[in-house]
N, C-alpha and C positions, 0 to 999 in steps of 0.2 A: 723578453721577446720569445714568441712561440715558433717552433719549427713546423714546417709542413713537409710531408713526404710526397714525393713525385716519382712515379714509376713509368718506365718506358720499355717496351719490348723491341728489341732489334734483331734483325736477321731471323725472323721466325720462319722456318722451313719445316718440311716433314721430318728432318733429321736433327734439327738444332735450334736453339734459341739463346739469345743474350738478354738478361734482365738487368736493367740499370735502375738503381734506386738512389735518389738524391734527397737530401734534407736541405730545405732552403728556409731562410728567414727574410722578412721584409724590413729593409733599413731605408727609411725615408723614401718609400715608394720604389725602391730598387731591390730586386731579388738577388740575394747572396747565397751561394752554395756553401753549406758548412760540412757536408759529408757527401761523398760520391762513391758508390760501389757498383761494380759491374761484375756479374757472374754469368758464365756460360754453362749450358746444360745440353747434353745429347739425348736423343730419343732412345735411350737404352733402358734396361730394367732399372738400373741404379739411378739414372738421370730422371726417370719418371717419378721415382720415389722422393728424390730430392725436391723436384718441382712441386710435388704434391704437398710437401711440408713447408713450403716457403711462407713467410709471413707477409703476404701481399693479398690484396682483394681477390675474392673468388672469381670475379669476371676475367681477370688476367690469367689465372690458372685454367679456367674454362677455355679461353681463347687458345692457349698453348695446346691443350689436349684436343681441341677441335681440329687444329692444324696437324697434330701428330696422329690422330686416329686412335684405334683401339689397341694396336700392338706395337711394340718397339721396332724400330727400323735399323738400329745400330747395336752391334754386339758390345757387351761390356768387355774391357781388356782383361786378358788373363794375367793374374799376378803370379809370377814365379815363386816357388816355395824356397 
């Protein structure tokens, strides 16, 4: 059985996106989810870098950056030393 990857963008706003990646198989005409992963990204400098490196089709990445615009809208958190 071959798996098929399905990707959905949730809550895409100028500040945030959730990316849901599911792997499914067809068993007797019924779609069975064998892997489900949800990741959230903010429109920060680091979040933009993470989205740019995702292993998803380019049209999904383009849609995210179209919604986000050219500049980050969220500051990266400061990490205490």
